[in-house]
C-alpha angles and dihedrals in degrees: 000000000000101000108117094195092049092056090047088055091050097050093041094058100139091219097044111135116235092244091052090050091048090051091051091048091053092049093047092048090050092053090042093058095054112111094231095049106135117248120238097242096034096249141066098246103085119098102166117164122244100297102167098074106060088153111064094241100126143057094239092071102105108037117161108249092222093062096038112124124223114281110250130189088270099048096091092048090050090051090046091059085078092057120097139181099229096102104122094217090051089051090051091052096051099034098048094232104161117230102229100192105023119154120197135203106199092187094066117095096230100031112160092223136033125230091278090055093252119150118257130195116202102188120131100288100235089048093048090049090049086059089053090050091048092050092051093046093050096049105267104119094155093052091044091053093048092050091046091054091048090051093048092048088051091050092050091049091048089049090054092047091048091051092051091045092052094045089055093052098030097109093052095046096046092045090055089049092216132110137185130220113249097193123049086179117043121211094229110070090017116145089241094046095220097177092046089052094050092044095051093042091054096039094053089054089041092057088052086051091059092052095044093094091065102030123060089189096057118135090253093066088057090058105038092144093062091065088072087076097057126089118253107287093002120138132208087242091058090048091050092050092048091049091052091049091050092050096045093049096048114119105238136165120256107250122236112244130069090238093050092046093050089049090057090056094044095048093048093049091046092052092047090050089054091048091051089061089063117089111227114235128176092273092053092045087057089053091049090051093047093049093044090055091048091049092053094046102032097097116200091356092065130067086216097049119129093260122033133188112260095241101039118127110272118245100214098115093044093044091051088056092046091047093053092048096045099040098084092045106035114006093177092057092042092057092044090056095044095046092047090051094053091085122111103179094173087075095043102059091088095047108125118246090240131112102334094172089083105057097201089071092070108108109230100215122144103229114244099244140147124257096042125218101239092180095052095116090052090048092050091050090051089051088052091049090052091052092047090051090053093046091052092049093046095055108137095015107103096188094051093044090054091053093047091048092053090049092051092048092049101042112029113081101176116093092203091055093048088049089052090051091048089052092046091051090048092052093048091046095051102043110157099240098063145030112279116276098241096197092054090044089056090051088052090051093047090053091046090053090051090053090051091053093045095050099036095097099023125075114253122171091211094053097110091050090048093051092048091048092050092055089050090050094048089049089056091050091052148258094298091058091053091048091049095052089049092050092053097033095132092066092050111031143031113247090254092053092046094055104031097041113014105039093034091054093044091053094047122111093238091060093048091050092046091052096045091223126182120224094266093052091045091054093049091051092046090049090054090048091051092049090051091048092052092048090051092048090053091049098043111011094169094062103025109035096087093046089049093052090048093049092047097047095109096050114068098201095046090046091052090048091051091049091051090051088055092050092048092050095041096087097045116013107034134078123221090250091058093044093048090050092052091043090055089047089053091051090049090051090053101259103120096163092052089047089052093049091052092045090055089050090050091051090059090063096046128097119178113182125210096267099044096097093142097046113145091232093063093089090051092052092049089048092049091051092047089050092050091046091052091051095055149268096298094053092047090048090053097049099045096071087052091050092048090050096047104035121064095163110113098205092052092048093049089049091054091045093052092049092049093053096049100066139024117261115250096017090118093051117093092220089065110181126221095246094050095086094087131077113245118256120246089212096062135059132304098025093040089060090050092048093050091047091050093049089046090051092051090051093049093044091050092055091045092051094048094055092070104018122143126201093253089065096050098098091046089051092052089053089051091053089050089056089048091054090055089057095043089053090059089073116079091238092033096119092059091044093052094047090051090048092052092046089052091052092050090052099045098041099035088129090070091072099170093048093047090050089056090048090053092048092054104033105022 
């Protein structure tokens, strides 16, 4: 019901009676007026004028665009009801009546004959092809074939005229740098499938042509007169192929709707699949060459002309097919076609008019336009396929690879597609059976570097994978490539990536083994990696300082520099977590005093409130106090005021206090001092200060907890008070202090009768 071309066939039946046609017209108009009638292009955006009647045969010719309704799947059939078959020239074409005394004027636009005296038919191409389809469908194969040949001859003549026209005005047009679109409706992807109709009409006869040697009853023998309109030695198959190439190469505007855009892709792929079934012989190769040259020189009529309209349908899929066919016969022409087709101007209109000599400066933004290109991701992947095909073919040819690389950098705007191409090139370059192709490897690296620049400041979920891959690729290229990416790391990587992935991989054993480096080369590479690590640590100490220290371990001066960077950043740019991590690393490396210094700096950033008894930093605080304790009395005395200032959590403070009273400070240290044989007194500084702070913290925490306590937490609270008592009793007058504290509670919170009863039961 909804096939536009089918309804065209029905209403174009050459022997349809007027009353039948009138009945069809009534029925079509009825369906057409229904609200839910599907639109031709699948959306509501398309307001094309009446395109069916290129010949002024009907009354619908001059509709006012303001009152024009949407075009539905029936619109073309309704318009076609005005078409007829009475035109005398049309009758001559399909009925094989020879003109005995024709005279032709090849210079006129709509001449009925060409210079050889062959019949031409100038009707709007999709409409003319719908006639061919109708003739075939209604049982007139000979007439269909004759009309098809007339149409194709007309197309070839027009193509020649267009080429001459463009050559005459070429300088002007190219100088202006603008072009116009010559076809609002392309023939490939058209609802009436004109090229598909011509192709299948000619191919069916062409297949008969192949069998004609063995079969006297082949279709061809039924149509001997049609052969008059073929060139000497030309076959229907060759004509079919040329028709398909003309249609596929036509510059045409991308239609509006999703359905219409998908149809363009499907039709193109379907036609190319049909072409791929044809074996190329010398005759066909000549046709390919002829059409390829026209495509390159055809100006605005060709999708591969020098200038194309911003929204014309891209030629990537078609060019990939042409490239593959032409490559064995004319590589130069094949590359010209493929490189010209790489363009995607719809993505370039927002490119800034800045420095275009460095392709990575092009901003890859899809312009916000209406109508949208729904199939853009498919188009971009086809562009990527075309580039990959060229890269594969150009392996071993430095000049060609350079050209293809430039084209990719200029025309592809998607970082993930460029990354795919880089990976493709890498795979082709490092195939197992041979030594790596160094030129292709360098192309792979160049593309990888471009991806790094493109994704450096934009979020990309594959970024880590891309960075790792780039280092692998640079390793394959050689030590100088690794050195080069480390020298210019800031244009390619974030400081974190540069230290944690790049420098770490470069310094790894596997890289050194892969590169077969001698000691001198190893040292040079390590030196570059250390320089990079220090630069990163300066730029982003929070995230890179630890990596920098690790990378610089084997070089005393670099290690000292990295440590100094940490100290400089400790007061401003580092969090206590980062400082504690580096402090623990220093202890592990055998620098306890440096670890202690960093731990004291970390303490200054920390703030643990009374109720944070499960805070992740607690272990670090306990470790820092244990480290100070192991270093000696002075170090412990220096850290306790910092602990008291930063930690307000009673349980943490009592834990530290208990640990400090169990062993003698400095006993663990090898440089044990004479006075370190005694336990420290709780009555003197610094432990007295810690004890007072702990008791104070218990008192404050108790009041805080009592403000919002609920009965289900009573037993837990009593346990908390028991722990508090243990700490109070560590002071020489602790017993008295605790009794006063409990008496205070009973007085202040006497309203909480049940809780105070539990307090009396436990503490008197």
